[in-house]
N, C-alpha and C positions, 0 to 999 in steps of 0.2 A: 594027563597028569601035568604036562608042561604048562598048559593053560592055567591050571589051578595054582601051580607054583608062581607063575607070573603075576596072577591077581593077588596072591598072598603077599608077595614081595612088594607089589605096588602099594597095597593097603598099609603094610608095615612102614614103608618109606613115607607115606603121607602122614601117618600117625607121628613118626619121629619129627617130621618137619613141623607139625602142629605143636608138639611139645617144645621144640626149640624156639618156635616163634612166640608162644603164649606163656610158657611156664618157666623160661630160663632168662628172663630179663634181669638186668643188673640192678643192684640196690639203688643206684642213682635214678633209674627209670621208675622204680617202685615209689620213690619219695616225691616224684613230680606231682601226682594228684594232691598230696597233702600240702605241698608248697603252693600250688595253684589255688587251693581252697583258702589257705592263709592269706594269700595276696588278695583274693577276692572278698574276704571278710571286711565288712564296713568298719571304719575306725570308730572307737567309742565316742559317744557324744561328750563334748567338753563340759565339765562342771562349771557352774557359776561361782566365781571366787569373790568373796566380799571381805572387806577390812573393817574391823570394829573401830568406831570413832573413839571409844574409850582407851584404845591403845595409846593415844596421844596425851593422856593425862592432863597436865596443866595447859597443853597446847591445842585442846579440842576445838577452840573457836575457829581455827583455820584448817581443821582436819580434812575437809573436802578437797582443798587445794593439794595437800600432801598425798592424799589417797590417789588423786588423779596422776600425780607425779610417779606413783608406783606402777602406772600402766593398768590400773584396775578400773572397773566400771560399776562396781556394786559396793554398798556399804551396809553395815549393821550399826544401828544407832538407837539411843534411848528414845522412847516415844515422846513426841512433842505435845504441847498443850493444843487444844482444839483451835485456839485463836492463832497459833503459829504455823498451822499446816500449810497455808498458801505460801508463806515466806520460805518455808523449808523446801517446798517443791520448786520454787524459783531458784533457790541456791543450788539445789541438786542439778537442775537443768543447766545452769550456768557452767557447771564443771562436767557435764555429760555423765552424771552418775544416777544410779537408781537404788532405792532402798530395797533390800531383800528381806531383812529381818529387823524388827524393832524389839527393844527391851521394855517389857511392861513391868509394873510394880504394884504390889498390894501386900497386905498382912493377912495371910490365910486364916489366922486365928480370930479375925474380926468378922462379924456378920456382914459388914459393908463390902467385903472382898469381892463378892460376885458382881455387885453393881459397879464397883470400880473397874473391874476387868471388862465388864460389858461396855462401859464408856470408852475404854481404851481400844476395844475391838472396832468400835465405830470410827475412831481416828485412823486405825489401820485401813479400813475400807476407803476413807477419804484419800489416804496416801497411795492406795493401790497395793498395799503390802499383804502378803498371804500368810506370814508367819510372825507370831509374837512370842518371844522368849520370856520365861519367868524362872527366877531362882526360887523354888517353892519351899520356903521355910515354914515348918509346921508350928514353931514356937511351942506353946503349951496346950494347943488344941488336940483333942482325940483324933486318931487317924481317920475314923469313920466320918467325923464331921468335915475334915479337910477333903476327903475323897468326894463327899457329896457336894461340897462347894465347887470343887474342880469339875465335877460332872455337870453341874448347873452352868458353870462358866463355859463348858464345852458346847452346850446348847446355844449360848449367846455367840460363841465363836462361829458356829455353823451358820447362824443367821447372817453373819457378816462375811462369810466365805473366808474365814481365818482359821488357822490351826495354832492352838496354844501348845508350845513346846517347853517341857520341863527340863531344867538343867541337871547335869551330873553333879549332884551336891547332896549332902546329908539333909534330912534323913529319908527323903522320898525318892532319891536317885543316887545313892552313894556309889553304886556299881551296877553292872549289868543285871544281876539277879534282882536287886532292889527296884531297878527301873521296871522290870517285867512284873514284879509283884504290884507295883503302883499302877501300871497300865491295866492289869487284870482287875484291880479293885475299882478303878474309875470306869473302865469299860466304855470309852467314848471315842468315836472315830476322829474327833477334832481335838483330842488331847493326846499329844505324842511326846517323843523324847528328843531333846537336844543333847547329843552325845558330845562330851568334852574329853578329849584324849588326855590332856595333862592332869585333869582332876582325878583320874583313876589312881595313879601312883601317889598323888598328894594325899588322898583320903583312905587308901587301902594298902595293905601289905600282901606279899606273896601272890601277886597277880599282875597282869599287864593290860594295856588298852586293847590289843587285838582279842585277847581271851574274853574280856568283858563285853566288847562289841558283838562278838559272835552270839552272846546270850540274848541280846536285846535288839539286834539289827533290824528285825522286822517292824519294830516300833519307831525307828529313827526317822524323823522328818527334817531335821536340820543338824548340821555337823560342824563342830568347832575343832580346828586343828591348833593344838597348843602343846608345846614341848615342856619337859620337866626333867630335873636332875635325878629323880627317882627316890629321893629321901622323903620319908613320911612327914607330912605337914611342914615341909620346908618350902618357903616362898622363893623358888628358883625356877623361873619360867623364861628360858633364853630364846634366842632366835630359833626358828624351826630348823631341825637338823643338827642342833648342838646339844641336845639332851638324849634321853634314853628311849623316847617313844619310837616305835617301829612303824613309821608311816608307810613304807612299801607294803607291809602286811595288811595294814588298815585299809589302804586303797584297794587292795586285792579283794578283801571281804566286801567292801562297798560295791565294787564292780560285779562281783559274783551274785549279789542280791539286787542288781539293777537299780541302785540308788541314783536318784535324779535331783535331789534337793540341793539347797545351798551348802557351800563350804565356806566357813568364816574363819579368818585368821585372828588369833588372840596371842599377843606377846606381852606378858605382864611384868617382865623384868625380874630383878633379883633384889631381895630384901637387903637394905643397907647400902645399895648402890644407886646413886642419883643419876638418872639418865637425862642428858640434854636433849633438845629437839633433834639434833644431828644424830645422837646415839639411837634414839627411837627410830628415826627414819632409816638409818643404816641397818638396824635389826630387822625392820620390816622388808627392806630391799633384799636382804639375805634370805629371808623367809620365802618371799615370792619367788626368787630365783631358784631356791631349793625345791619348792613345790613343782615348778615347771620342769625340773629334771625328772620328776617322777610321773607326772600326769598331764593331761590336757585340760586347760582351763580357759574359760571365756573372760 
């Protein structure tokens, strides 16, 4: 009996020791694996941040110089004429800049629209640009006609390794739901969305940019960061961080969907307020500084 009791006590003691060692660690010790995992997680890839040349209004002629002074490396500009491409490339190289997005232009109600866009895609290819922005105004053309023209344009974009991106603008991209409706109707992998954060509250009531982005984020190929004062159809687009757009929430959505496309800055100013070049540059400096407090950018 003594031998049995000794064995029993020994086993019990070992069991208690195991419990003390394995099961009673402090909360600090329990959190260590999570902290180590967080520390080991790779930092998110910085987004490419571009400045729109059009931000400079009457001072666009020297915009490359001013964009370089912002510490940026990328631009969003209107598409040049074919004969201007080489000169533009030389100017960009002189300031250490690269074009990420170009703005195309056509009237989608005209039969010539597809051919015009096709010629612009060829210029994109010469510039080495992968994204062409379009403000897709339907005018008086039937929706189905415009959808078909954009679908045909998508074929030409694909031939030139370009993605055509449609702006958040009535009536083909008024908000997230309309963007999705348009994408489904066109149904082309090379026609996608250029989401404009400021245009949501400009053209819509009772919603916000994060809510609308959630609806269409899977179609977003380029992204414009623009602030707004929130009043319907009121031209008040201040420096980023000075309006009502919830940029932290927006960037969280983009990261959660592994967005890797361009981010472009648009600051359009306030109606009735004449900005000098210094005013424009100051607003853009504030915008860049604000964005860098929220995210990592190239």
